[in-house]
C-alpha positions in Angstrom: -8.2 -5.6 76.2 -5.5 -4.5 73.5 -5.3 -5.2 69.8 -2.4 -4.8 67.5 -1.4 -4.1 64.5 1.1 -7.0 63.6 4.1 -6.3 65.9 5.2 -9.8 67.3 8.1 -11.5 65.3 7.0 -15.0 63.8 8.9 -17.5 62.0 8.6 -18.1 58.0 6.0 -20.9 57.5 7.0 -24.0 55.7 4.2 -24.1 53.2 5.5 -21.2 51.3 6.3 -20.9 47.6 10.3 -19.4 47.1 9.0 -16.1 45.1 7.3 -16.0 49.1 10.3 -17.0 51.2 12.5 -14.3 49.1 10.0 -11.5 49.8 9.5 -12.6 53.7 13.6 -13.1 53.7 13.9 -9.8 52.2 11.5 -8.0 54.6 13.9 -9.3 58.0 16.8 -8.2 56.4 15.3 -4.9 55.5 13.9 -4.3 58.4 17.1 -5.3 60.4 19.0 -2.4 58.4 15.9 0.0 58.8 16.1 -0.8 62.6 19.9 0.6 62.5 19.4 3.5 60.3 16.2 4.8 62.6 18.7 4.0 65.6 21.1 6.7 64.1 18.2 9.3 65.0 18.2 8.2 68.6 14.8 6.4 67.7 13.6 2.5 68.3 11.6 0.5 66.4 7.9 0.3 67.7 8.5 -3.2 69.2 11.8 -2.2 70.9 9.5 0.4 72.4 7.0 -1.7 73.0 9.7 -3.8 75.2 8.6 -7.3 76.6 5.0 -7.2 75.0 2.4 -9.3 77.3 0.8 -12.3 76.0 -2.6 -11.4 76.4 -2.5 -8.6 73.6 -4.1 -9.9 70.4 -2.8 -9.2 67.2 -5.8 -8.3 64.7 -4.0 -7.7 61.4 -3.1 -9.7 58.0 0.8 -10.9 58.6 3.2 -10.7 56.4 2.1 -13.6 54.4 -1.3 -12.7 53.5 0.0 -9.2 52.8 2.0 -10.8 50.3 -0.9 -13.4 48.9 -3.3 -10.1 49.0 -1.4 -7.9 46.5 1.0 -10.6 45.2 4.8 -11.1 45.5 6.1 -9.0 42.4 4.5 -6.0 44.0 5.2 -6.7 47.3 8.6 -7.7 46.6 9.4 -4.6 44.4 8.4 -2.3 47.2 10.4 -4.6 49.9 13.5 -4.4 47.9 13.3 -0.5 47.1 13.3 -0.5 51.0 15.6 -2.4 51.1 18.0 -0.3 49.1 17.1 2.9 51.1 18.8 1.4 54.1 21.1 -1.1 53.3 23.9 1.6 54.1 23.0 1.3 58.2 25.5 -1.9 57.9 27.1 -2.8 61.3 29.6 -0.9 61.0 28.0 2.2 59.4 30.0 4.6 61.5 33.2 3.7 59.3 32.1 2.4 55.9 28.9 4.9 55.7 28.6 7.7 57.2 27.8 9.8 55.1 24.9 8.0 54.2 24.0 8.6 57.8 24.2 11.9 57.9 21.9 11.8 54.2 19.3 9.4 55.7 19.0 12.3 58.7 18.1 14.8 56.5 15.9 13.1 54.3 14.3 12.3 57.7 14.1 16.2 58.6 12.7 17.6 55.5 11.1 14.4 54.3 9.0 13.7 57.1 7.6 17.7 57.8 6.3 17.3 54.5 4.0 14.4 55.0 3.0 15.6 58.3 2.2 19.2 56.5 0.2 17.1 54.1 -2.0 15.5 57.0 -3.5 11.8 56.8 -5.7 13.1 53.8 -2.8 12.5 51.8 -2.3 9.0 52.8 -2.0 6.6 51.1 -0.1 7.3 48.0 -1.5 4.5 45.2 -4.3 2.6 44.8 -2.2 -0.6 45.6 -1.4 0.5 49.3 -4.9 1.7 49.8 -6.4 -2.0 48.9 -3.8 -3.1 51.9 -4.5 -0.3 54.2 -8.5 -0.8 53.9 -7.8 -5.0 54.3 -6.1 -4.2 57.6 -8.6 -1.7 58.2 -11.1 -4.3 58.2 -9.4 -6.9 60.6 -9.0 -4.7 62.6 -12.5 -3.6 62.9 -13.6 -7.4 63.1 -11.5 -7.7 66.1 -13.7 -5.1 67.4 -16.8 -6.4 66.5 -15.9 -9.9 68.2 -14.5 -8.1 71.6 -16.7 -8.5 74.6 -15.1 -5.9 76.7 -13.5 -2.6 75.9 -10.6 -3.0 73.5 -7.0 -0.6 73.1 -6.1 -0.3 69.9 -2.4 0.0 69.1 -2.4 1.1 65.3 -0.1 3.5 62.6 -1.6 6.7 61.9 -1.9 6.1 58.4 -5.0 3.7 59.8 -6.8 6.0 61.7 -8.8 7.5 58.9 -10.3 4.3 58.3 -10.4 2.8 61.9 -12.1 6.0 63.1 -14.7 5.9 60.1 -15.2 2.4 60.7 -15.9 2.3 64.7 -18.3 5.9 63.9 -20.3 3.6 61.5 -21.0 0.7 64.4 -22.0 3.4 66.7 -19.1 4.6 68.4 -18.7 8.0 69.3 -15.8 9.9 70.3 -15.3 11.1 74.0 -12.6 13.9 73.6 -10.8 15.4 70.6 -7.2 13.5 69.5 -4.4 14.0 72.0 -1.4 14.1 70.3 2.4 12.8 71.7 5.5 13.8 71.2 7.2 10.5 70.3 10.0 11.5 68.5 12.0 14.7 67.8 13.5 15.4 64.3 16.9 17.5 63.6 16.3 20.8 62.4 16.8 21.1 58.8 19.9 23.3 59.1 21.4 20.5 61.8 21.0 17.8 59.7 22.6 20.0 56.3 25.2 21.3 58.4 26.2 17.3 59.8 25.9 16.5 55.7 28.6 18.9 55.1 31.0 18.1 57.9 30.7 14.4 56.7 31.3 15.5 52.8 34.4 17.5 54.0 37.7 15.8 53.0 
């Protein structure tokens, strides 16, 4: 049995306020720009990496609307707007219109992700608001385990590892082995990314 975080695309429900609908639509648009942005690094999003998700896989997570209502549309709306601005350059024709922005994104990824990795999971999440949402989603994931009548494979992002691991240990589960980390993406070196940015900036 496979339990995952929210990975399938779902239509916007009809029983939403205009403010909630705006946030959900902005999420969708920002998500498409993000997909194009990470594609410039040769990466794909989690959804595309899974391919055709088997119908038997179960989502045990808060959906986007639940997250908006838990934290408030103003809070999530501000986060989504900031996220969208970060990837606004990634249009369908970014190679022609914004090649320098793509090079800057590669440099930011090369530096930022290395800094994040050096901090370790103890520094994640970074704000109290994120903490509330992460904890709520962890609880939902663990409730799915509680309701399962057979072994469960859980597919979740790294930010949830600490909370889910603590919850599983509290329930009497013990690790059978140490963590096994696999390479899922290769970052450009900082030097390479900087050189590409300089070349893109040259007249």
